[in-house]
Structure formats: structure tokens, C-alpha cells
Backbone atoms as SQL, in Angstrom:
CREATE TABLE atoms (id INTEGER PRIMARY KEY, chain TEXT, resi INTEGER, resn TEXT, atom TEXT, x REAL, y REAL, z REAL);
INSERT INTO atoms VALUES
  (1, 'A', 1, 'THR', 'N', -10.111, -19.977, 52.434),
  (2, 'A', 1, 'THR', 'CA', -9.087, -20.909, 52.881),
  (3, 'A', 1, 'THR', 'C', -8.846, -21.931, 51.789),
  (4, 'A', 2, 'THR', 'N', -7.607, -22.159, 51.516),
  (5, 'A', 2, 'THR', 'CA', -7.257, -23.167, 50.519),
  (6, 'A', 2, 'THR', 'C', -6.680, -24.391, 51.209),
  (7, 'A', 3, 'GLU', 'N', -6.830, -25.527, 50.560),
  (8, 'A', 3, 'GLU', 'CA', -6.352, -26.776, 51.137),
  (9, 'A', 3, 'GLU', 'C', -5.050, -27.256, 50.521),
  (10, 'A', 4, 'ASN', 'N', -4.646, -26.661, 49.392),
  (11, 'A', 4, 'ASN', 'CA', -3.395, -27.077, 48.761),
  (12, 'A', 4, 'ASN', 'C', -2.872, -25.951, 47.872),
  (13, 'A', 5, 'ILE', 'N', -1.670, -26.134, 47.353),
  (14, 'A', 5, 'ILE', 'CA', -1.022, -25.086, 46.556),
  (15, 'A', 5, 'ILE', 'C', -1.775, -24.817, 45.260),
  (16, 'A', 6, 'GLU', 'N', -2.377, -25.840, 44.683),
  (17, 'A', 6, 'GLU', 'CA', -3.127, -25.642, 43.437),
  (18, 'A', 6, 'GLU', 'C', -4.316, -24.707, 43.662),
  (19, 'A', 7, 'GLN', 'N', -5.027, -24.904, 44.766),
  (20, 'A', 7, 'GLN', 'CA', -6.153, -24.028, 45.077),
  (21, 'A', 7, 'GLN', 'C', -5.667, -22.597, 45.333),
  (22, 'A', 8, 'ALA', 'N', -4.556, -22.459, 46.010),
  (23, 'A', 8, 'ALA', 'CA', -4.019, -21.127, 46.298),
  (24, 'A', 8, 'ALA', 'C', -3.644, -20.397, 45.017),
  (25, 'A', 9, 'ILE', 'N', -3.000, -21.107, 44.100),
  (26, 'A', 9, 'ILE', 'CA', -2.610, -20.496, 42.828),
  (27, 'A', 9, 'ILE', 'C', -3.847, -20.108, 42.030),
  (28, 'A', 10, 'GLU', 'N', -4.840, -20.982, 41.988),
  (29, 'A', 10, 'GLU', 'CA', -6.066, -20.673, 41.251),
  (30, 'A', 10, 'GLU', 'C', -6.766, -19.461, 41.847),
  (31, 'A', 11, 'ARG', 'N', -6.828, -19.384, 43.152),
  (32, 'A', 11, 'ARG', 'CA', -7.505, -18.273, 43.821),
  (33, 'A', 11, 'ARG', 'C', -6.759, -16.953, 43.625),
  (34, 'A', 12, 'ALA', 'N', -5.460, -17.037, 43.404),
  (35, 'A', 12, 'ALA', 'CA', -4.649, -15.826, 43.282),
  (36, 'A', 12, 'ALA', 'C', -4.705, -15.197, 41.899),
  (37, 'A', 13, 'GLY', 'N', -5.401, -15.797, 40.950),
  (38, 'A', 13, 'GLY', 'CA', -5.530, -15.074, 39.703),
  (39, 'A', 13, 'GLY', 'C', -5.546, -15.878, 38.434),
  (40, 'A', 14, 'THR', 'N', -5.978, -17.107, 38.445),
  (41, 'A', 14, 'THR', 'CA', -6.112, -17.828, 37.179),
  (42, 'A', 14, 'THR', 'C', -7.568, -17.786, 36.755),
  (43, 'A', 15, 'LYS', 'N', -8.214, -18.920, 36.661),
  (44, 'A', 15, 'LYS', 'CA', -9.596, -18.975, 36.163),
  (45, 'A', 15, 'LYS', 'C', -10.563, -18.141, 36.993),
  (46, 'A', 16, 'ALA', 'N', -10.428, -18.188, 38.294),
  (47, 'A', 16, 'ALA', 'CA', -11.380, -17.512, 39.173),
  (48, 'A', 16, 'ALA', 'C', -11.108, -16.021, 39.305),
  (49, 'A', 17, 'GLY', 'N', -9.985, -15.535, 38.840),
  (50, 'A', 17, 'GLY', 'CA', -9.626, -14.138, 39.031),
  (51, 'A', 17, 'GLY', 'C', -8.980, -13.943, 40.387),
  (52, 'A', 18, 'ASN', 'N', -8.501, -12.757, 40.643),
  (53, 'A', 18, 'ASN', 'CA', -7.819, -12.476, 41.903),
  (54, 'A', 18, 'ASN', 'C', -8.849, -12.063, 42.944),
  (55, 'A', 19, 'LYS', 'N', -9.180, -12.950, 43.849),
  (56, 'A', 19, 'LYS', 'CA', -10.232, -12.686, 44.833),
  (57, 'A', 19, 'LYS', 'C', -9.816, -11.633, 45.855),
  (58, 'A', 20, 'GLY', 'N', -8.532, -11.548, 46.168),
  (59, 'A', 20, 'GLY', 'CA', -8.072, -10.513, 47.093),
  (60, 'A', 20, 'GLY', 'C', -8.299, -9.128, 46.519),
  (61, 'A', 21, 'TYR', 'N', -7.999, -8.967, 45.242),
  (62, 'A', 21, 'TYR', 'CA', -8.223, -7.688, 44.561),
  (63, 'A', 21, 'TYR', 'C', -9.711, -7.355, 44.557),
  (64, 'A', 22, 'ASP', 'N', -10.541, -8.342, 44.219),
  (65, 'A', 22, 'ASP', 'CA', -11.985, -8.122, 44.188),
  (66, 'A', 22, 'ASP', 'C', -12.503, -7.679, 45.555),
  (67, 'A', 23, 'CYS', 'N', -12.020, -8.312, 46.598),
  (68, 'A', 23, 'CYS', 'CA', -12.438, -7.975, 47.958),
  (69, 'A', 23, 'CYS', 'C', -11.995, -6.564, 48.331),
  (70, 'A', 24, 'ALA', 'N', -10.762, -6.215, 48.014),
  (71, 'A', 24, 'ALA', 'CA', -10.247, -4.880, 48.324),
  (72, 'A', 24, 'ALA', 'C', -11.037, -3.809, 47.586),
  (73, 'A', 25, 'MET', 'N', -11.341, -4.052, 46.334),
  (74, 'A', 25, 'MET', 'CA', -12.112, -3.070, 45.565),
  (75, 'A', 25, 'MET', 'C', -13.515, -2.909, 46.145),
  (76, 'A', 26, 'GLY', 'N', -14.110, -3.998, 46.587),
  (77, 'A', 26, 'GLY', 'CA', -15.425, -3.922, 47.228),
  (78, 'A', 26, 'GLY', 'C', -15.372, -3.102, 48.507),
  (79, 'A', 27, 'ALA', 'N', -14.318, -3.279, 49.297),
  (80, 'A', 27, 'ALA', 'CA', -14.167, -2.513, 50.535),
  (81, 'A', 27, 'ALA', 'C', -13.997, -1.028, 50.238),
  (82, 'A', 28, 'ILE', 'N', -13.214, -0.706, 49.228),
  (83, 'A', 28, 'ILE', 'CA', -13.018, 0.702, 48.848),
  (84, 'A', 28, 'ILE', 'C', -14.331, 1.312, 48.376),
  (85, 'A', 29, 'GLU', 'N', -15.092, 0.570, 47.598),
  (86, 'A', 29, 'GLU', 'CA', -16.396, 1.070, 47.149),
  (87, 'A', 29, 'GLU', 'C', -17.315, 1.340, 48.331),
  (88, 'A', 30, 'MET', 'N', -17.303, 0.463, 49.334),
  (89, 'A', 30, 'MET', 'CA', -18.156, 0.659, 50.506),
  (90, 'A', 30, 'MET', 'C', -17.739, 1.910, 51.277),
  (91, 'A', 31, 'VAL', 'N', -16.437, 2.126, 51.448),
  (92, 'A', 31, 'VAL', 'CA', -15.951, 3.323, 52.145),
  (93, 'A', 31, 'VAL', 'C', -16.376, 4.573, 51.393),
  (94, 'A', 32, 'ASN', 'N', -16.227, 4.565, 50.078),
  (95, 'A', 32, 'ASN', 'CA', -16.629, 5.727, 49.281),
  (96, 'A', 32, 'ASN', 'C', -18.124, 5.967, 49.383),
  (97, 'A', 33, 'LEU', 'N', -18.904, 4.910, 49.414),
  (98, 'A', 33, 'LEU', 'CA', -20.355, 5.044, 49.532),
  (99, 'A', 33, 'LEU', 'C', -20.732, 5.630, 50.889),
  (100, 'A', 34, 'ILE', 'N', -20.100, 5.139, 51.946),
  (101, 'A', 34, 'ILE', 'CA', -20.380, 5.647, 53.293),
  (102, 'A', 34, 'ILE', 'C', -19.995, 7.120, 53.397),
  (103, 'A', 35, 'ASP', 'N', -18.890, 7.518, 52.762),
  (104, 'A', 35, 'ASP', 'CA', -18.447, 8.913, 52.805),
  (105, 'A', 35, 'ASP', 'C', -19.449, 9.855, 52.150),
  (106, 'A', 36, 'GLN', 'N', -20.294, 9.351, 51.275),
  (107, 'A', 36, 'GLN', 'CA', -21.273, 10.196, 50.588),
  (108, 'A', 36, 'GLN', 'C', -22.426, 10.591, 51.509),
  (109, 'A', 37, 'PHE', 'N', -22.587, 9.894, 52.622),
  (110, 'A', 37, 'PHE', 'CA', -23.727, 10.164, 53.502),
  (111, 'A', 37, 'PHE', 'C', -23.337, 10.836, 54.767);
């Protein structure tokens, strides 16, 4: 959760990187791992 537009912009892909992308990739990795078992 962001409290202002600056935090939202930073979270979307500046210094911190794109956290939504990171989260999605983690979810895909988990699905692929579960499919192996």
C-alpha cells in the first residue's frame, strides 16, 4: 500500500524495481514447482 503518488511511482519501477513483476514471477515459479510433484 502506498500513501502518495511518489511512493506509487517508486514502487512501480524506479529504485526499488517493479514489485508487481517480482511478485508475479514468484507466483509462476511456485506453480511450476508444485507441478513437478
